[in-house]
RORO-543579 format. One record per residue (C-alpha): x, y, z; residue in one letter; chain; residue number from 1. Coordinates in steps of 0.2 Angstrom, whole numbers. Example, Ala and Ser with C-alpha at 12.3 -4.5 7.8 and 13.67 -1.06 7.14 Angstrom:
BEGIN
REC    xx    yy    zz r c   k
REC    62   -22    39 A A   1
REC    68    -5    36 S A   2
This chain:
BEGIN
REC    xx    yy    zz r c   k
REC  -400   -72   249 X A   1
REC  -398   -85   235 X A   2
REC  -406   -71   224 X A   3
REC  -393   -58   227 X A   4
REC  -378   -71   222 X A   5
REC  -385   -74   206 X A   6
REC  -389   -59   201 X A   7
REC  -370   -52   205 X A   8
REC  -362   -67   197 X A   9
REC  -372   -61   180 X A  10
REC  -366   -46   184 X A  11
REC  -347   -50   185 X A  12
REC  -350   -61   169 X A  13
REC  -357   -48   161 X A  14
REC  -344   -36   165 X A  15
REC  -329   -51   158 X A  16
REC  -340   -53   142 X A  17
REC  -338   -33   139 X A  18
REC  -321   -33   143 X A  19
REC  -317   -49   132 X A  20
REC  -327   -39   117 X A  21
REC  -318   -23   121 X A  22
REC  -299   -32   121 X A  23
REC  -304   -42   103 X A  24
REC  -310   -28    97 X A  25
REC  -295   -15    98 X A  26
REC  -285   -30    93 X A  27
REC  -292   -31    77 X A  28
REC  -292   -12    75 X A  29
REC  -273   -13    80 X A  30
REC  -270   -27    67 X A  31
REC  -279   -16    53 X A  32
REC  -268    -2    58 X A  33
REC  -252    -9    56 X A  34
REC  -257   -19    41 X A  35
REC  -266    -6    31 X A  36
REC  -257     5    18 X A  37
REC  -242    14    21 X A  38
REC  -240    31    16 X A  39
REC  -230    33    -2 X A  40
REC  -216    40     6 X A  41
REC  -215    28    15 X A  42
REC  -217    13     1 X A  43
REC  -204    24   -11 X A  44
REC  -190    24     6 X A  45
REC  -191     6    10 X A  46
REC  -191     2    -8 X A  47
REC  -173     9    -9 X A  48
REC  -166     3     5 X A  49
REC  -172   -15    -1 X A  50
REC  -162   -13   -19 X A  51
REC  -147    -6   -11 X A  52
REC  -145   -19     0 X A  53
REC  -148   -31   -15 X A  54
REC  -135   -20   -27 X A  55
REC  -124   -25   -11 X A  56
REC  -127   -42   -10 X A  57
REC  -120   -45   -27 X A  58
REC  -108   -33   -28 X A  59
REC  -100   -44   -13 X A  60
REC  -104   -59   -19 X A  61
REC   -95   -54   -37 X A  62
REC   -81   -50   -26 X A  63
REC   -80   -66   -18 X A  64
REC   -80   -73   -35 X A  65
REC   -65   -63   -43 X A  66
REC   -54   -67   -27 X A  67
REC   -44   -82   -34 X A  68
REC   -39   -73   -50 X A  69
REC   -35   -57   -37 X A  70
REC   -24   -68   -29 X A  71
REC   -15   -77   -45 X A  72
REC   -14   -60   -50 X A  73
REC    -4   -57   -35 X A  74
REC     7   -69   -35 X A  75
REC    13   -68   -51 X A  76
REC    17   -51   -46 X A  77
REC    25   -55   -35 X A  78
REC    36   -68   -43 X A  79
REC    40   -53   -56 X A  80
REC    51   -45   -44 X A  81
REC    70   -45   -46 X A  82
REC    77   -57   -29 X A  83
REC    84   -46   -17 X A  84
REC   100   -55   -20 X A  85
REC   101   -46   -38 X A  86
REC    91   -33   -34 X A  87
REC   104   -18   -30 X A  88
REC   115   -21   -44 X A  89
REC   102   -24   -56 X A  90
REC    90    -8   -52 X A  91
REC   107     4   -49 X A  92
REC   115    -4   -70 X A  93
REC    96    -2   -77 X A  94
REC    95    17   -68 X A  95
REC   111    22   -76 X A  96
REC   107    15   -91 X A  97
REC    92    22   -92 X A  98
REC    99    41   -87 X A  99
REC   111    38  -100 X A 100
REC   101    32  -114 X A 101
REC    90    50  -111 X A 102
REC   106    60  -110 X A 103
REC   105    64   -90 X A 104
REC   121    61   -76 X A 105
REC   117    51   -62 X A 106
REC   124    61   -52 X A 107
REC   118    51   -35 X A 108
REC   108    38   -27 X A 109
REC   107    29   -12 X A 110
REC    95    15   -10 X A 111
REC    85    10     9 X A 112
REC    77    -5    12 X A 113
REC    63   -10    23 X A 114
REC    55   -27    24 X A 115
REC    36   -29    21 X A 116
REC    30   -39    34 X A 117
REC    20   -56    31 X A 118
REC    25   -53    10 X A 119
REC    40   -59     9 X A 120
REC    45   -42    -1 X A 121
REC    58   -29     0 X A 122
REC    54   -11     2 X A 123
REC    68    -2    -9 X A 124
REC    69    18    -6 X A 125
REC    77    27   -18 X A 126
REC    86    44   -15 X A 127
REC    92    50   -35 X A 128
REC    96    66   -41 X A 129
REC    99    67   -62 X A 130
REC   105    84   -70 X A 131
REC   103    89   -88 X A 132
REC    91    93  -102 X A 133
REC    72    97   -98 X A 134
REC    66    83  -113 X A 135
REC    82    70  -105 X A 136
REC    72    70   -87 X A 137
REC    56    67   -98 X A 138
REC    63    52  -107 X A 139
REC    70    44   -89 X A 140
REC    55    47   -82 X A 141
REC    46    40   -98 X A 142
REC    61    24   -96 X A 143
REC    55    20   -78 X A 144
REC    38    19   -82 X A 145
REC    42     8   -97 X A 146
REC    54    -1   -86 X A 147
REC    51   -21   -84 X A 148
REC    55   -17   -67 X A 149
REC    41    -8   -52 X A 150
REC    45    11   -50 X A 151
REC    35    21   -41 X A 152
REC    40    40   -43 X A 153
REC    35    46   -25 X A 154
REC    42    64   -27 X A 155
REC    52    75   -38 X A 156
REC    60    94   -35 X A 157
REC    65    99   -51 X A 158
REC    79   116   -51 X A 159
REC    85   126   -66 X A 160
REC   106   128   -69 X A 161
REC   112   142   -74 X A 162
REC   129   143   -82 X A 163
REC   143   159   -77 X A 164
REC   136   168   -95 X A 165
REC   118   167   -87 X A 166
REC   111   158  -102 X A 167
REC   100   145   -96 X A 168
REC   106   128   -90 X A 169
REC   102   112   -86 X A 170
REC    89   103   -75 X A 171
REC    91    97   -59 X A 172
REC    79    84   -52 X A 173
REC    80    76   -36 X A 174
REC    70    58   -37 X A 175
REC    63    48   -23 X A 176
REC    58    32   -30 X A 177
REC    48    14   -21 X A 178
REC    55    -1   -29 X A 179
REC    52   -18   -22 X A 180
REC    62   -35   -21 X A 181
REC    57   -51   -18 X A 182
REC    65   -57    -3 X A 183
REC    74   -72    -4 X A 184
């Protein structure tokens, strides 16, 4: 009986040793497989992704460095806007002046205010109609563009007018313009 126990003990130890050797062999094979060379296509894709991520990080750092200068420029721009207290009369006078200089008649205009939340600004929608020659309209638009005030032409509708004899007449242009005032 004693002899059978020794044999069983040796058989169990031999079996456990075989399992440990097989486990170590599989671990080494898996490690070599994982650490082995990748396909050329995988390397190209991974390299490209790494380069894109580096470029994104560089661009984000450049933007972060420029933020104080951009903030100063925005503040300076806002301070250059006409104050709300004198804005309406200033814009009306300027539109009249630009139209007169361009040889146009400013037939009507209406101004509507909307407050820009969180910015201390008022957005002014201006609807105006001018009548005159095509060249005058071009000079009027050029005058708006060159003005020290900020004008953004949102929409422009032109209509030709003819007189009673059927000859070519003036052009009537309806404009939708936006400008901004600094809130008081």
